[in-house]
N, C-alpha and C positions, 0 to 999 in steps of 0.2 A: 880456276874460276874466280873472277873478281867479284866485288860487292854487288854491282848492278845486275850481273848475270844471276847471282844467287838470289837476289831480291825478286827478279823476274821469275825465276824458277819456283820460288815459294808461292808467289801470288797466283801465277797461272795454274800451278798444281792444285791449289785450294779451289780456285774457280772451276776448273775442269772436274774436280771431285763433286762439287755441287751439281754441275750441269749433267754429268754422266749419271749420277744417282737418280736425279729427277727424270732424265730421259728414259732410263731403264724402267722406272715405275710407271711412266706414262705410256710408253710405246710397246713394251713387251706384252704379249697376250698372256692370260692366266694359264697356269700349268694344267695340263689335262688330268682327268681323274685317273687313279691307278687302274691298270688293266685288269687286276684281279677282282675289282669290285666296280663293275660298270654302273654308271649312274643312269637313272631313268631319264628319258628325253622329254622335251615338251616345254621346258621353261617354267615360269611361275604358275601357269594355269594347268600344269600337269598334276598327276596324282601325288606328287611329292610335296606340294605346296604346304599342306598342313602337317604332313608327316604322321607317323604312328606314335601312340603313347609309348614312352620309354619303359623298359622293364628293368627293375633293380637287379644287380648282380648278386652272386652268391655271398660275397663278403658283407654287403649291406643287409641282405635278407637274413643272414645268420645272426644279426643283432636283434632280430625279433624272435622271441620265444613263443613256441606254440604254433597255432595254425596261421598260415600266411593268407593275406587277402588276395594274393595273385593265384588264380586257379591254374594248376599245371596243365600244360597241353592246350591252353586257350590261345588262339591266334589273335593278336590285336586287330582292332577294327581297321579296315582299309581307309586311307585318307580320301577326303572329298576331292572333287576336281579343282576346287579353288577355295579361297577363304569366303565362306558363305556369309551373308549379311542378314541380320534380323533387326530388332529394335535397337536404336542407338540411345544410350543414356549419356547425357552431358553433365559433367561435374565442373563447377567453377569454385576455385579458392582464390586466396590473395596472391598465389604464386603460379598456378597452372590452370589451364582449361583442358580437361580430359574427356575422352569419348570412349565409352565401353559398349561393346556389341554383345547382345544377349546370345548371339550365335557363338558358342564357345566361352562366353564370358571374358573375351580377350580385351586387353587395353589396346585399342587400335590407334589412338591419336593422343598426343600429349604436347600441348603448346606451353612454352615457358614465357610467362608474361614479362619478365624483366630482361629478356634477351631477344633483340630484334632479329627478324629474318635477314639473311645475307643479301637477298635481292630487293626486298622491300622493307625498309626500316619501320614503316607504319604498321607492319604485321608482326605478331610474335613468332619466334622461331619454333617450328614443330619438330621435336626430336623423334617422337614415334609417329609413324605414318602408315597408311594402307592405301597407296595410290597405284595406278597401273604402271608407272615408271619407277616406283620405289616402295618397298615393303620393309617395315621395321616395327614389330609388335611384340607385346609381352603376353605370354600364354601360361596357363597352369591347369592342372587337373589332378584326378586321383587315379591310382593304378589298382585294378581289381575287377573282378567279374561284375558287370552291370553298373559300375561306378562311373560318374561323369568325368569326361575328359575335355580337352580343348575343342572338341567337335560337338559337344552336347548343347542342345538348345535350352537355355535357362529362361525363367520368367522373373520379372521385376516390376516394381511400381514405375510406370513411365513418367517422363517429364524431365525437368532440369533440377539438378541438385546444386544448391548454391550455399556456400559458407557465408553466413551473415554475422553481423556484430554480436559479440558475446559468445559465439561458438568457437571452440578450439579444434573441433574435428567434425567430419561429416561421413556417414556410412552409406554405402550402396550394397543392398542385400539381393543376391541372385539365387533363386530357388531352382534346384535341379528337378527334373521329372522324377516322380516316385519310382523307386526301385524295390526289388523284393526284400522287404524288411530293413531297408537302409534309407534314411533321409539325409540329404546333403544341401547345405547352404554355403554359397561362396560370398565372401564379404570383402569389399574394398573399403579401407579407412584412409581418408585424406586428412592431413594435419595442417593447421595454420602455420604459416611461416616456414614451411618445410617442403623439400622435394621427396621426402620419404612417404611411401604409400604401403600400408600394411595389407597384405593379401592373405586371407584366412579361409580355411575350410572347416565348417562345423559338421561333424559326422555323428548322426544319432543312430544307434543300433537298436532296432525293434525286433531282432531275431532272438532265438532261444540260445544261441551260442555266440561266443566272442569272435570278433573279427580284428584283423591287423592290417589295414590298408596302408599303402604308401601314397605320398603326394609328390608331384613334380612341378617345377617352376622353370620356365625357359624363355629365351628371347629368340625370335625368328626374324632374320633379316637377309637382305641380299648384299652384294659387295659393291653396290653403287656408291661412288664417292659423294660426300655431302655437297650440296649446291654451293658454288663459290670456290671450290678447291681449284688450285692451279698447279700445273706440273712443276713449277719452280719451287713449290712448297710441299714436298712429300711428307706426310705424317702417317702414323700407324692407324689402321682401321682393321678391326678384327676382334676376336674373343681374347679373354685373359682371365686368369684365376690366381688366387692367393691362398696359401696355407702356411701355417707357422713353420712346418718342416721344410717345405720346398720354396717358400717365399713367392715372389711375383713371377709369373710365367705367362708369356704370350702364346696364343694358339692361332697361328696365321691361317687365313682361308686357303692359301696355297698348300699348306701342309695337310689340311683336311681334304683338299682335292687329290693329293697324292696318297692319302692314307698313311702319312708318316708323322702325324701329330703325336707328340709325347707330353703327357701331363699327369699329375697325380689324380687317381680316380676316387679313392676313399679317404675320408678324414673325419674329424669331429670338430673342425673349425674352418674358417676361411669363407670365401665368396667367389662367385663367377660373374663375369661381366662382358658386355659388348662395348668396345671403345671406338671413338672417332675423334677428330680434332675438336678440342674444347669440351666435349660432352661424353657422358657414359650412362649406361644402364646396368645396374648390378643387383643380383639377388643376394641377400645377406642373411642366411640362416643363423639362428642363435648358436653361440659357442657350446661345446660339449654335446651337441646333437649330432648323431651319426648322419652322414650324408654321402652321396655318390655323385661326382661330377661327370658330365658328358658333353661332348661337342661333336657334331657330325655334319656331313654334307648331305643335304636332302635331295638336291637335284642341281641342274645347271643354274649357277648363280644364286643358290639358296642354302642357307646354313642355319643351324640352331645350336645354342649352348645353354645348358641349364643344370639343375641340381635335383636329385631325388632325396626326399627325407621321409622317415616313417611317421605315420600319424600316431602310432602306438596302439596298445590294446584297447579296444572299445568293448566293454562288457555289455551284456544284454540290458536294455533299458537305460544305458548311459550315453552321454554325448562327449566326444573328444574334439578338441580344436587344435589345428596346426596353423602357425602363422609364420610367414617369411616376408620380411620387409623388402620392398623394391625401391632402390634409389635410382631415379631417372632425372638427371639434371646436369648442371655445369660442373666442371672440374675445379671447383673453388678450393684452392689449396689450404686456406686457413680453416676449412670446415671438414674436409674429407677424412683426416686422421681421427677426428672425434666421432665420426659416424661408424667406422669399422677399422680395425687394425689393418695397415697396409693399403688402405684405399687411396691414400695420397700418392702411392707409387704409380697410379694410372696417369699421372702427369709426367710425360716422358721427355726428358732432356737429352736423350740419346746417350752416346758413350762418354760424354763429358758432364754427366750429372754432378760429379764431385765439384765442378766449377759452377755449373748452371744453378744448382740449388742455393748456394750462398749468394749468387748474383741476384736471384729473385728475392731472397730475403732482404738484401740491401735495397733493392728497387722498391719493395713494399714499404720498407722503413722510410725512404725518402717520400714516397707517395703519401704516407700518413702525415707527413709534415706539410706537403705542398697541395695535396688534393688534385694534382695533375700528373698523369703518367709521363707526359713528354718532358716536363721539368724534372721529374724523377730520373729519367734516362740521362738528361744532361748532368745532373748531380752525380749519378753513377759513373758516367764517363770521366768526370773530373776526379772522382775518388780513385778509379783505376789508374788514371794518369798520374796522380800524386803517389800512389803506392809504388809505381815503377819509375818514378822520376829519376832516381840515381842511375838505373840501368839505361834509361833512354838518354840521359845526359852523356854517359860514357860512349854510347853508340854515335850520338850526334857529334861528339868531339872527334871521333875517328873519321867521320865523314867530312868534317870541317878541315881536318888536316889533309885528307885526300884531295880536297879542292885546291889546297895550296900547292901540292906537288904534282897536280895533273899535267902541267907542261913538261916536267921531267919524265913522267911516265910515258907521255906521248913520244918523247925523244927515244926512250928505250924501245918502244914498239917499232919506231922507224929504223933503229939500228939493227934490231934482231928480228924483224918481221918475217924473214924467210925461214928462220929457225925457231920454231915455237918453244922447243925445249930450252934453248939458250935464253929466249926471251922470258919465260916463266921463272927460270933460275935467277936471272938478273933482277927481275921484279921482286922476288922473295928476299934477295939480299938487300935490295933498296928499302923494302918495308922494314927490315930488321935494323938497318942503319938509321932510318928516320924514326924508329920506335912507333910504327903505325900498325895497328891490327886491321887488316883489310876486311875481316869479317865482322868487325865491331859494329858497323852500321846495320847489320842484319839482326842484332839482338832485340831491338825494340819491335821489329816485325815478328820475330819468332814468339815473343811474349804475347803480342796482340792477337795472333791467329787463333789460339785456343779460346781466348776471351770472346773474340768475334763470333766464332762458331757456337760457343755456349749461349751467348746472347741471342743468336739466331734461333736456337731451339727454345729459349725462354719465351721469345716473342711468339713463336709458333704454337707453343703448348699452353700458354697462360691465358685462360678465358677472361681474366681480369683486364687484359689489354684489348680484347675484342670490342670493337667500336669505341675504344677509348680515344677521346679527342685530345689534340695538343693545342693548336691555335690556328686561327684564320682558316685556310682551306684543308688542313689536316684534321679530318674528322674520325679517322680510324688508324691508329698506329700499327695495327696488325696487318693492314693492307697496303699495297703500293701507293705511292703519292699519285693522285689522279691527274695532276698537271705536270709531273716530272720536274718540279722546281728543285726539290732537295737533291735528286740525282745530278742535275745540271750544276748546281752549286758545288756538289761533292766533286764533280769532274774538274771544275775550276780550281778548287783547293788542291786537287792532286797535281794539276798543271803547275801551280805555284810551288808546290813541294818539290817537284822534279827540278825546278830552277835552282833550288837550294842545295840539291845533291851534287856530288862531284860530276862534272860533265863526262859523258862516255867517250872513251878514246877510239872505240870501234864504230865506224860509220853506220853499220846495220843496227848495232845496239842502240846508237843514238836515235835512229828513226823509230825503233820500237818504243823507246822511252817517251818519245813525243806523241806516239799514237795511243799509248796505254791509258792516259786519263780519259780520252774519248771512248775507248773500248769499255772501260770499267763503268763509265756513266751509263752505258747501255745495259750492262749487267745489273746495275743498281736500280734501273727502271722497274725490275721485277721483284726486288726485295721489299719487305715490309718497311713502311715509312719510319717506324721506330728504330729499325736497324740502320737505315740510312742516316737518321738523325744522330745516332751514336757515332757512326763513322765520320760524319761531318764535323761534329764537335771534337772528336779525337784528332782529326786532321788539323783543325784550326789551332788546337792547343799544341800539337806537334810542330806546326809551322812557327808559332811564336817561340817555342823552346829552341827549335833548331836555328831560327834566325838570330836569337840572342846569343847562342853559343857560337855560331859561325862568326858573328860580328866581333865577339870577344877574341876568338882564336886569330882571326885575320888582323884585328887591331894589334894584338900582341906581336904577331909576326911582322907587321909593318913597323912597329916601334923598335923591334929588335934589328930590323934591316937598317933603319935610320941610325941606330946606335952603332952598328957595325961600320957604316960608312963614316960616321963621325970619328971613329977611332982610327 
């Protein structure tokens, strides 16, 4: 297998890997539910939509001494036919616009003011939604007889809550209906300059004996991909959790469908989240607090993931408070690790994280200099090219030498064309005599493929590049070039590069090499503009380096030929 064939094999294999993975995720239907646990039918408007309040397992319950707040033998309340709606409370801060429904006290909508919508840049992106075509809400409640759940109707001061100058936080207090001897208030606390929302339950015991209730905090969502997702850009969407012992683990919706999801249930640290491209929502209980994680399929295209934590012993006449922060916002890598341990792992660079993470760090470093992510990508490309300059130079020298001996190789093919074994043997002896490594030209490509794939995932996973402009018509480096200018220029650069490579001696191979620039231009139509920019700059630098080395090698050969004739 000569150099061009090997190059073609590598390039087409990589491309087919991208296309096949994307096609699989786009075309294959979701796996059916496990037959041992048939799911209720009826879709979102079925009885499964709100689900039942979770029940703590024995391991978590055993952490509570004395009388449990969960009455044995009590069957949890049946779910309502759909997410009921009551009064809507709107909360405005400098970062978000939130909507809380007194039916369940759910956080039903959350708009991120600094992140535009993918379809309409004039509107803020809504991470949490409760729409007919898409549901993604944050719910919470208490576990115990007559205690409020996410289906309880709360009361609150109506109107709009707005964070004004001089305020660092704003509270929304929801009062549950009076229960026998227990008063409960659910409190949302929004903070200035933060996507963290504290969700608390204040439990007042007016009985004559102590109680020990549990609380739960969960996300409810469907598997509908975010608006603007494209099949050429497959990214993870589903649940995930983190504990110090087991580290970061994904809980895929398909595993929940099959009943095969495996994850740690009990811990005294960590968090649980719902992830999608660029954004996440995570419940973050305090460390050293016992908790039980759960994730389940509620019905067709409906899932929940959450955590149960104890409120603690509430003595007669006393009030206890349990608080679990909710982070619902962008995956800003510079801030996630400071919010909770391991939260930065939600930014997924795939199986090449070991390369992707340093690439993003270097990219961020250049951005801090230039203030433009496109310029940062150019500087990153130049840095990568400089780091591998000696290796690239060795490969291009091999290719330049192959250009010089191509006529001799063509004659060998003509002499032994009928006997491929003799021909390959003669070619290997020829390479040895001429001191040429036929695979040397592949080394630059082998090096660039992992970097290319890593940068692909960096651009897909980094919310910092979402809607990041470069120049002129490139207003979003994370989306394809709207006018296909960069892919076309990229195709032209590939055509120029093929002219510098040794000419193919096989006619079919020569035609493939001619078609390849046009074919890959079409592939690049669907890649993020930032990735095409990286590839284009890399190609231009490679062309300059290869042209200079080829000119030097051919010049030296020409001078040597003249010297030989003169002698």
